[in-house]
N, C-alpha and C positions, 0 to 999 in steps of 0.2 A: 467437437471443439473441447480441448483439453484445459484451456486457460483463457479466461477474458475477464475484464473489468471494465464496467461503463456505467453512465448514467443515461438510461435509455429515454431521455426526453429532448425535445427540440428546443432550441434557443428561445423560440416563442413561449413555449409551455414554461420555461425556466425564468422568464422575465418577472421580476419582483417577487419570486419564490424565496422563502426564508430557508426552505430545505427541499430535498428531493430524495427519492430512493435510488440507491446505487445497486448494481449486482455483480458479485464475483463469482466466477465459475473455476473450480480447481478439480480437474478430472471428473469424477462423478458427483462431487461435493457442489451445491449452489447455495449461495446465501445472498439475501437482500439486506442492505444496511442503509441507515439513514445518513444522508450527506448535508451537513450544515452549510448553507450558502451565505452566511453573513460576513465572514472573514475572507474566504476564498469563493469565487464563483466556480460554475461548472467547468469552465475553460481552464481556470487555474488548476483544478484537479487533473484534467486531461493533460495539460503541459507538464505537471509534475509526474504523472504516471508514465508519460513517454520518456521523459529524461531518466527516470529511475530504471525503467526496463532497458534503455539503452546502456546505462551503466552496468546492468546485470549481464547484458550480452558481451560486455568486456570482462566477464567472469569475476565481477567484484560483487560483494554483499551489497544488497540495496533495500529499499522499503517502498511501500505504497500507502500513502496517507489517505485514510478514508474519511477522517473526521477532523478537520482542521479548524481550530479556534484561534482567536487572538492569543498568542503564547504568553503575553504579559498578564492576561486574565484568567486563562484556562487552568483547570485542574489536571486535565490529561489531553493527550492526542491519541486517537485510534489509529493504528497502522498494521499492515501485514509486513512482516520481516521476510526477506528473500536472501536465503543463505546460499551462495554459488558454491558447488562442489563438483568440479570438473565439468561434466556434461548433464549434471542434474542440479535441481534447484530445491531446497528445502523451504517450505512455507509454513509460517505460523502467525496467528493473530496475537496482537500484543497492544496492552494499554501502556502508554508511556506517561507516568505520572511526573509532572512538572517539578513538584517539590523534591523529587529524588535526584534531579540532574545537578551536576556540579558546576554548570554554567547555563546562561539562558539559551533556551531553544531557538534555532534558526530555520524557519521553514524552507528557505531556498537551499539550505544545506543540512538536510536531516541525518545524513549518513554517519557522521561522528557519534550520533546517539544510538546506533544499532548496538544492542548488547552482544557480547561475545557469545558465540554459539555453545550451548550446553544441551545435552539430550535429556537431562533429568532435572527436576526442580530442587530446591533446597532441602526437601524432605526425602529425596530419592525416587520420586515417581517420574515415569516418562511423561515428556511434554508432548501435547497433542500436535502433530504436524503432518504435512502432506509432502509428497515428493513427485516432482514432475520433471521431464527431460527439459534441458534448456531450449531445444527446438520448439517447444510449444509457444514459449515467449516470443521467440523470433517469428514464428507464423502469426501470432497474434499482432505484433507490431507491423507487420507487413499487410495485414487486413485493415487494421484500425488507422495507421498512420502511414498510408503509402507515400513514397517520395515523389 
């Protein structure tokens, strides 16, 4: 499995939970992350992830929010950026600081807030990223969200 993202708990286990652990797998890399459940519930994350991955399959840049807070009160949103490059996808982790945005963040349409792709940071260092084939995301969608 080259790509997956999930909250591996059942609805019953998530009932009344304030947070859960999520897991993202990118090739050989695997990371557990904390998913706050006060603003979005687990199904909201899943719905967003599906919509974002479908957007990616249209070869458009996308993102996967992994830590959504009330945007009017939050300092930041944590997400994975997905840059579409023909048949490949460049992934990188990003903190999106609310104070740096030129307009209010909209959770239902986070895509305008995706920064322009740059391979190096402001001091010239390479930015940590992963590259996977687009087909890995298509396979994941077929497994996790069958029609």
